C-alpha positions as CSV (number, residue, x, y, z in Angstrom):
1,M,0.4,-0.2,0.0
2,P,1.5,3.2,-0.8
3,V,2.5,5.7,2.4
4,P,1.0,8.9,1.5
5,T,3.3,12.3,1.0
6,P,1.9,15.0,2.9
7,T,1.0,17.6,0.7
8,E,1.5,21.3,2.1
9,P,-1.3,23.7,3.4
10,P,-2.8,26.0,1.0
11,R,-1.5,29.7,1.3
12,S,-3.7,32.3,2.5
13,I,-3.9,35.5,0.2
14,L,-4.2,37.9,3.2
15,R,-1.0,36.2,5.4
16,R,1.9,38.8,5.2
17,R,4.8,37.8,3.3
18,Q,8.2,37.9,4.2
19,P,10.2,40.3,2.6
20,P,13.3,38.5,1.1
21,P,16.7,38.1,2.9
22,I,19.0,41.2,2.1
23,T,22.6,40.0,1.3
24,P,25.0,42.4,2.0
25,L,27.8,42.9,-0.3
26,S,30.9,40.7,-0.3
27,L,34.1,42.9,0.4
28,E,35.5,41.9,-3.1
29,I,32.8,43.5,-5.0
30,S,32.0,46.8,-3.0
31,R,36.0,47.2,-3.2
32,R,35.9,47.0,-7.0
33,M,33.0,50.1,-7.0
34,P,34.3,53.2,-7.8
35,S,33.9,56.0,-4.5
36,E,31.5,57.5,-6.8
37,V,28.4,55.2,-6.3
38,F,28.9,55.2,-3.0
39,D,28.8,59.0,-3.3
40,I,25.6,59.5,-5.3
41,I,23.6,56.6,-3.0
42,I,24.4,58.7,-0.4
43,E,23.9,62.4,-1.6
44,R,20.2,60.6,-2.6
45,I,19.8,59.5,1.4
46,A,20.8,63.1,2.5
47,R,17.9,64.3,1.2
48,F,14.7,62.6,3.3
49,D,16.7,60.2,5.4
50,V,19.1,62.0,8.4
51,P,19.5,59.1,10.8
52,T,20.4,56.5,8.0
53,L,23.2,59.6,6.7
54,R,24.1,59.1,10.2
55,A,24.8,55.2,10.0
56,C,26.5,55.8,6.9
57,S,28.7,58.1,8.3
58,L,30.0,55.5,10.8
59,V,30.4,52.5,8.1
60,C,33.8,53.0,7.0
61,K,36.9,55.8,6.6
62,A,35.8,57.0,3.1
63,W,32.2,57.4,4.3
64,L,32.7,60.0,6.1
65,P,33.3,62.7,4.5
66,V,30.7,62.8,2.2
67,S,28.2,62.1,5.3
68,R,29.7,64.7,7.1
69,H,29.1,67.3,3.8
70,H,25.7,66.5,3.9
71,L,25.0,66.3,7.4
72,F,26.4,70.2,8.7
73,P,25.9,72.3,5.5
74,A,24.9,75.1,8.0
75,I,26.2,75.4,11.7
76,S,24.6,77.9,14.9
77,L,27.2,79.5,17.2
78,G,26.0,80.7,20.6
79,P,26.6,81.5,24.1
80,K,26.1,78.0,25.2
81,N,27.8,75.7,22.1
82,A,30.7,78.3,20.9
83,K,33.5,77.0,23.3
84,R,32.5,73.4,22.8
85,F,32.7,74.0,19.0
86,L,36.2,75.6,19.4
87,R,37.5,72.5,21.1
88,L,36.0,70.2,18.8
89,L,37.9,71.8,16.3
90,D,41.1,70.8,18.5
91,S,40.4,67.6,18.4
92,P,42.5,65.6,15.7
93,H,39.7,63.3,13.8
94,C,37.5,66.5,13.2
95,T,36.0,66.4,9.8
96,I,32.9,68.9,10.1
97,S,35.4,71.4,8.8
98,N,34.7,70.1,5.0
99,G,31.1,70.6,4.3
100,V,29.8,73.7,6.2
101,H,28.4,76.3,4.0
102,H,26.6,78.5,6.0
103,V,27.3,80.0,10.3
104,S,25.0,82.0,12.3
105,I,26.6,83.4,15.1
106,H,24.2,85.2,17.5
107,G,24.0,86.6,20.5
108,D,22.2,85.3,24.1
109,S,18.6,86.2,21.9
110,D,16.4,83.2,21.5
111,A,15.8,84.6,18.2
112,I,18.6,84.0,15.9
113,S,18.5,84.2,11.6
114,H,16.1,83.3,9.9
115,R,18.3,80.8,7.4
116,A,18.3,76.9,7.5
117,S,20.7,77.3,10.4
118,R,18.2,76.7,12.7
119,G,18.6,73.2,11.5
120,S,22.0,72.8,13.4
121,R,22.2,69.3,14.5
122,I,25.6,69.7,16.6
123,Y,24.6,70.0,20.1
124,P,21.7,70.2,22.9
125,P,20.4,73.7,23.2
126,D,21.0,73.0,27.3
127,T,24.8,73.2,26.8
128,D,26.0,75.7,29.2
129,V,29.3,77.7,26.6
130,S,29.9,81.3,26.4
131,L,30.2,82.4,23.2
132,S,33.9,84.0,23.6
133,A,36.7,82.0,24.1
134,G,37.1,84.4,26.8
135,G,34.3,83.4,28.0
136,T,32.7,87.0,27.4
137,P,28.7,86.9,26.5
138,S,27.1,87.9,23.8
139,S,30.3,89.3,21.9
140,C,32.2,87.8,18.2
141,D,35.3,87.4,19.6
142,E,37.9,87.3,16.8
143,T,39.6,84.3,17.5
144,L,35.9,81.8,16.6
145,L,36.2,84.2,13.3
146,R,39.6,82.7,12.9
147,R,39.1,79.5,13.1
148,L,36.5,79.4,10.5
149,A,38.4,81.2,8.4
150,S,39.7,77.8,7.4
151,F,36.7,76.1,6.7
152,P,37.3,75.6,2.7
153,L,33.3,75.8,1.5
154,L,32.1,78.4,4.2
155,T,30.7,81.0,1.8
156,S,27.5,82.6,4.2
157,L,28.0,83.6,7.1
158,S,25.3,85.9,9.4
159,F,25.4,88.0,13.0
160,S,22.2,88.5,15.0
161,W,21.6,90.1,18.0
162,L,25.0,90.7,18.8
163,R,25.0,93.8,21.6
164,T,28.4,94.7,21.8
165,G,28.4,94.3,18.3
166,L,31.4,94.0,15.6
167,T,33.7,95.6,16.9
168,P,37.5,96.8,14.5
169,S,39.6,93.4,15.7
170,T,36.5,91.3,14.6
171,T,36.2,93.8,11.5
172,A,39.5,93.2,10.7
173,A,39.5,89.2,11.3
174,L,36.0,89.1,8.6
175,I,37.5,91.2,5.8
176,H,40.7,88.9,5.8
177,G,39.5,86.0,6.8
178,F,37.0,86.0,4.6
179,A,37.4,86.9,1.3
180,G,35.4,84.9,-0.7
181,L,32.2,85.5,0.9
182,T,29.2,85.8,-0.9
183,A,26.4,86.5,1.5
184,L,26.8,87.9,4.4
185,E,23.3,88.8,7.5
186,L,23.5,91.3,9.9
187,R,20.6,91.1,12.3
188,T,20.4,93.6,15.6
189,C,24.0,94.5,15.0
190,T,26.1,97.6,16.1
191,F,28.5,99.4,13.8
192,P,31.2,102.3,15.6
193,S,30.5,104.4,12.6
194,F,28.8,104.2,9.4
195,D,32.0,104.9,7.7
196,K,33.7,101.5,9.5
197,F,30.3,99.5,7.6
198,T,30.6,101.1,4.4
199,N,34.6,100.0,4.6
200,M,34.0,96.8,5.7
201,I,31.5,96.0,2.9
202,C,33.1,97.4,0.1
203,A,36.9,94.6,1.4
204,L,34.5,91.7,0.6
205,Q,34.1,92.1,-3.1
206,N,32.8,88.4,-3.8
207,L,29.7,89.3,-1.9
208,R,26.3,88.2,-4.1
209,R,23.9,88.9,-1.7
210,I,23.6,91.3,1.7
211,V,21.0,91.6,4.7
212,L,20.4,94.6,6.6
213,A,17.9,94.0,9.3
214,D,17.9,96.4,12.1
215,V,21.4,97.3,12.1
216,T,22.5,100.6,14.2
217,W,25.5,103.3,13.9
218,V,27.3,104.9,16.7
219,D,28.0,107.8,14.2
220,L,26.0,108.0,11.0
221,A,28.4,110.5,9.6
222,L,29.6,110.3,5.8
223,P,33.4,110.8,5.3
224,E,34.4,113.6,3.6
225,S,36.7,111.7,1.2
226,P,34.7,107.7,0.2
227,T,37.0,104.9,0.3
228,R,38.7,104.4,-3.0
229,Q,37.6,100.9,-3.1
230,S,34.2,100.2,-5.3
231,L,31.6,98.1,-4.2
232,P,30.9,94.5,-4.8
233,P,30.6,93.8,-8.5
234,R,28.6,91.2,-8.4
235,L,26.1,91.8,-5.3
236,E,22.8,90.5,-7.3
237,S,20.4,91.2,-3.8
238,L,19.9,92.9,-1.7
239,D,17.6,93.1,1.7
240,L,17.2,96.1,3.6
241,Y,15.1,96.0,7.1
242,L,16.3,99.5,8.3
243,S,14.7,102.3,10.4
244,P,16.3,105.1,9.4
245,I,17.4,104.1,6.1
246,G,17.8,107.3,4.1
247,H,21.4,107.4,4.5
248,V,22.6,103.7,3.1
249,C,20.1,104.1,0.3
250,T,22.1,108.0,0.0
251,W,25.1,105.7,-0.1
252,L,24.0,103.0,-2.3
253,A,22.6,106.3,-5.5
254,T,26.3,107.7,-5.1
255,R,27.5,104.8,-6.4
256,S,24.5,103.1,-8.5
257,D,27.0,103.1,-11.5
258,E,29.2,100.6,-9.6
259,L,26.0,98.0,-8.8
260,E,26.1,96.3,-12.4
261,N,24.7,93.0,-11.4
262,L,22.1,94.4,-9.0
263,S,18.7,93.1,-9.9
264,T,16.5,92.1,-6.4
265,I,15.9,95.1,-3.4
266,N,13.2,93.9,-0.6
267,M,12.7,96.7,1.8
268,C,10.1,96.5,4.5
269,S,9.6,98.9,7.8
270,A,7.0,100.2,9.4
271,F,9.1,103.7,11.1
272,W,10.5,105.4,8.0
273,E,9.6,109.2,7.8
274,D,10.1,111.3,4.5
275,I,13.6,112.1,4.0
276,D,13.9,108.0,4.3
277,A,11.3,107.7,1.3
278,I,13.0,109.8,-0.8
279,S,15.9,108.5,-0.6
280,I,14.4,105.0,-1.2
281,A,12.7,107.1,-4.7
282,W,16.3,108.3,-5.9
283,M,18.8,105.0,-4.9
284,L,15.3,103.2,-7.1
285,R,15.8,106.1,-9.7
286,R,19.2,105.5,-9.9
287,L,19.3,101.7,-10.4
288,G,16.0,101.9,-12.8
289,P,16.3,99.3,-15.3
290,K,19.2,97.4,-13.6
291,I,16.5,96.0,-11.1
292,K,14.3,93.0,-12.1
293,H,13.0,91.6,-8.8
294,L,11.3,94.8,-6.3
295,G,9.6,94.3,-2.7
296,L,8.3,97.0,-1.1
297,P,6.0,97.0,2.5
298,W,3.7,99.7,0.4
299,H,4.0,102.3,-2.9
300,L,5.2,105.7,-1.3
301,P,4.0,108.0,-3.2
302,E,7.6,109.7,-3.9
303,I,8.7,106.4,-5.7
304,D,7.9,106.0,-9.5
305,L,7.6,102.5,-10.6
306,S,8.0,104.2,-14.6
307,H,11.1,103.6,-13.8
308,H,12.0,100.1,-13.8
309,T,11.3,98.7,-17.3
310,E,13.0,95.6,-17.3
311,L,10.9,94.4,-13.7
312,R,9.4,91.2,-13.7
313,T,8.3,90.4,-10.2
314,L,6.5,92.9,-7.9
315,R,6.0,92.2,-4.6
316,I,4.0,95.0,-1.8
317,S,4.2,93.0,1.6
318,H,2.0,95.1,4.1
319,L,-0.9,97.2,2.5
320,W,-3.2,98.3,5.2
321,F,-5.9,98.6,3.6
322,K,-9.2,101.4,3.5
323,P,-11.9,100.2,2.2
324,V,-13.7,104.3,3.0
325,L,-13.7,106.2,0.4
326,D,-13.4,109.5,2.5
327,S,-10.6,108.1,4.7
328,P,-8.5,110.7,6.1
329,A,-5.4,107.6,5.2
330,E,-3.2,108.3,2.7
331,E,-4.4,107.4,-1.3
332,C,-1.8,105.4,-1.1
333,F,-3.5,102.5,0.9
334,T,-6.9,102.7,-1.0
335,A,-8.3,100.9,-4.5
336,R,-7.6,103.9,-6.1
337,G,-3.8,103.8,-4.9
338,I,-3.7,100.0,-6.2
339,E,-5.2,101.6,-9.7
340,K,-2.2,104.3,-9.8
341,T,0.9,101.6,-8.7
342,L,-0.8,99.3,-11.6
343,L,-0.7,102.3,-14.3
344,Q,2.9,102.8,-13.5
345,L,4.5,99.6,-14.3
346,S,4.9,99.6,-17.9
347,S,8.4,96.6,-18.1
348,P,6.6,93.9,-20.5
349,Q,8.6,91.1,-18.7
350,I,6.3,91.9,-15.7
351,R,5.4,88.3,-14.3
352,S,3.6,88.5,-11.1
353,I,2.1,91.1,-9.0
354,E,1.1,90.2,-5.4
355,I,-0.1,93.0,-3.0
356,R,-0.8,91.6,0.2
357,V,-3.7,93.3,1.3
358,L,-3.8,93.5,5.5
359,T,-7.6,94.7,6.6
360,L,-9.1,94.9,10.3
361,F,-12.3,92.6,9.2
362,Q,-13.1,90.0,6.9
363,L,-14.6,92.2,3.6
364,K,-16.5,91.0,0.6
365,S,-15.5,91.9,-2.5
366,S,-18.2,94.2,-3.6
367,E,-17.1,96.3,-0.2
368,L,-13.4,97.1,-1.5
369,G,-14.0,100.1,-3.8
370,F,-12.7,98.8,-7.0
371,D,-13.5,99.4,-10.3
372,W,-13.2,95.9,-11.8
373,E,-14.1,97.5,-15.5
374,K,-11.3,99.3,-14.9
375,M,-9.1,97.0,-13.6
376,K,-10.0,95.4,-16.6
377,R,-8.7,98.1,-19.2
378,I,-5.8,98.8,-17.0
379,L,-4.6,94.9,-16.9
380,S,-5.3,95.3,-21.2
381,R,-2.4,97.3,-21.2
382,K,0.4,95.4,-23.7
383,C,2.8,95.3,-21.0
384,F,0.6,92.9,-19.0
385,A,0.8,90.3,-22.2
386,Q,3.1,88.0,-19.4
387,L,1.5,88.5,-16.4
388,Q,0.9,85.0,-14.4
389,V,0.5,86.1,-11.5
390,L,-2.2,88.7,-9.6
391,T,-3.0,88.5,-6.1
392,F,-3.6,90.9,-3.2
393,G,-4.2,88.2,-0.6
394,L,-8.1,87.7,-0.4
395,P,-9.7,85.3,-1.7
396,A,-12.7,87.0,-3.8
397,C,-10.3,89.4,-5.5
398,D,-7.9,87.2,-6.8
399,K,-10.5,84.6,-7.7
400,R,-11.8,87.6,-9.8
401,L,-8.5,88.8,-10.7
402,K,-7.4,85.1,-12.1
403,M,-10.7,85.0,-14.3
404,M,-10.1,88.7,-15.6
405,L,-6.7,87.6,-16.8
406,R,-7.5,84.8,-18.3
407,N,-10.3,86.5,-20.3
408,V,-7.9,89.2,-21.6
409,W,-4.8,87.2,-21.8
410,G,-5.5,83.9,-22.4
411,G,-6.1,83.3,-26.1
412,A,-3.3,85.5,-26.4
413,R,-0.4,85.1,-24.8
414,E,1.8,82.4,-26.5
415,A,1.2,84.6,-29.8
416,T,2.2,87.5,-26.9
417,E,5.5,85.7,-25.8
418,D,7.1,85.5,-28.5
419,D,6.4,88.9,-29.7
420,D,7.7,90.7,-26.3
421,S,10.2,88.4,-26.6
422,R,12.2,90.7,-29.4
423,R,11.9,93.7,-28.4
424,H,14.7,94.6,-26.5
425,S,15.3,97.9,-27.9
426,R,14.0,101.2,-26.0
427,S,12.0,101.9,-29.4
428,S,9.6,98.8,-29.7
429,R,9.5,99.0,-25.6
430,R,8.0,102.5,-25.9
431,S,6.0,101.4,-29.5
432,G,4.6,98.5,-27.0
433,S,3.6,100.0,-23.9
434,R,3.2,104.2,-22.7
435,R,5.1,105.0,-20.3
436,L,3.5,106.9,-17.8
437,T,5.6,108.7,-14.8
438,R,4.2,109.4,-11.4
439,L,3.0,113.0,-12.5
440,Q,1.3,112.3,-15.7
441,V,-0.8,109.4,-13.8
442,D,-1.8,111.6,-10.8
443,E,-3.2,114.5,-13.9
444,V,-5.2,111.6,-14.5
445,F,-6.5,111.1,-11.2
446,A,-7.3,114.8,-10.7
447,G,-8.8,115.2,-14.0
448,K,-11.5,112.0,-13.5
449,A,-11.9,114.1,-10.1
450,K,-12.8,117.2,-11.3
451,N,-15.4,115.4,-14.0
452,E,-17.3,113.7,-11.3
453,T,-17.0,117.1,-9.5
454,D,-18.6,119.1,-12.3
455,S,-21.4,116.0,-12.9
456,P,-24.8,116.5,-11.7
C-alpha cells in the first residue's frame, strides 16, 4: 500500500509575506565599485533620511567625508555651544569643517537668523558655554572667526543679536579671513560708525547677497573722502529692513554705477519718515532698469515705478487697506492707490504682482471699492501680456482677478510671448506700451475727480 505524501497547506492570500533577506555585498565586490557610486547613493539618502545618513558616516573611513558634507551644511553658534565647538575643532579626528557652507553667530537672544541654521544638529541647546573663548557673553570673538576662516566651503555668514556689535578687531578678522564670502547677513548689530560699515562691505568684493535688519551705527556721518574701493561688483540681492534707511539708500544711489548685477531689492519697515522715502525713491530711480525683482511694504508716493522697465516681479507686503473713500488715510492705501500702482508699471517682462492687502475685518469683494471695469482696462495694456500672477491676498478678489487675466490674455498669451521677447530695444518698448510717469498718473486721476465733481 503506497504511503501518502504530505501535502503543503494552501497559502492564504491574506497572510503577509516575509520580505526577502538582504544579502550584503561581499568585500571583494564592494572594493571593485568606484567611490563615486557610493557618493551618489549617499547624496540621494541625504535628501529624506537623516538617521540613515548618520549611520553611513559610521560605516567606514571612506564614507565619513561625504556623509559629513550633507549632515552639517549649516551650523549655529551661540553663547551655549561656541566654546565647545572650538574644542571640537582642536580634535585630530575632526572632519566637520569640510562640509559647512553657512555659519550663524548669534548672541544671547532666542531670535536668531532666519536661514536654515535653525536645523543645526551639533549640540543640545542646554549646553552652558559662553560665546567668546574668554567667557565674555554676547560678543563675537575674532578668535572664532579666525578658526572659521579655515573652512574651505564656507561662503555665507550671519551675525545676529550681538550687543557689543562688531568691534574693529572682529571686522578686521572678517575682512582678511573671508575674502571669498558670497552672502552676509547682519541682524540687530551695531557698528562704531557708518564709515567702518561701508569700508567692510567694499572690502568683501565677492559678495552676492547682503541682508541688513535693524543694524545701527553710533556715528552716521559720511566720510569727507570716500573710500576708493568700489562696491562688490557681483552683488545681486539686497535686503534692507532698516529704520532710518536714508543714509544707506543715499550711499547706494551715489554709487549706483558700480552695481551692474544688482537685480533684487527687498525693503520693509513701519517707521520710515519722509526723508527716508525720498532717499528710497532716489536710489530706485538711479538703479532704474537694473531692478528685476522689487519688494516694498507699500507703494510710497515718492516712488515712480515707471523707471523699472525690466521689472519681472513686484511684491507689496504690508498694505493696510482703507475701503472707505473719505478715509483720512493716504491715497496709497486705497483702491485708487492700487490702480495708480498698476498704471505706473510699464515693463513688458512683468510676470508676477503680489499685493498683500491687510484689513481689520473680512470684507467682501463688493465692499472693497474696486472699479472692476477700470481694472480690466488697466490689465489690457500690452505691458501685462506676460503677467501670470496677480494676487491681493483676498480670496474673493484673487479669484476674480484670475478670471479677468484669463479672459484678457488667455487666448493670445502664447502669441504675445514670442512678440514681446523680441522687444529689447528702447524704441520697440515705447511702441509696445506707453510709459506713464508718476506726475502723468496724478494728472489723470485729478482730471477724473474734477469731472466727477462737475457732473450733477
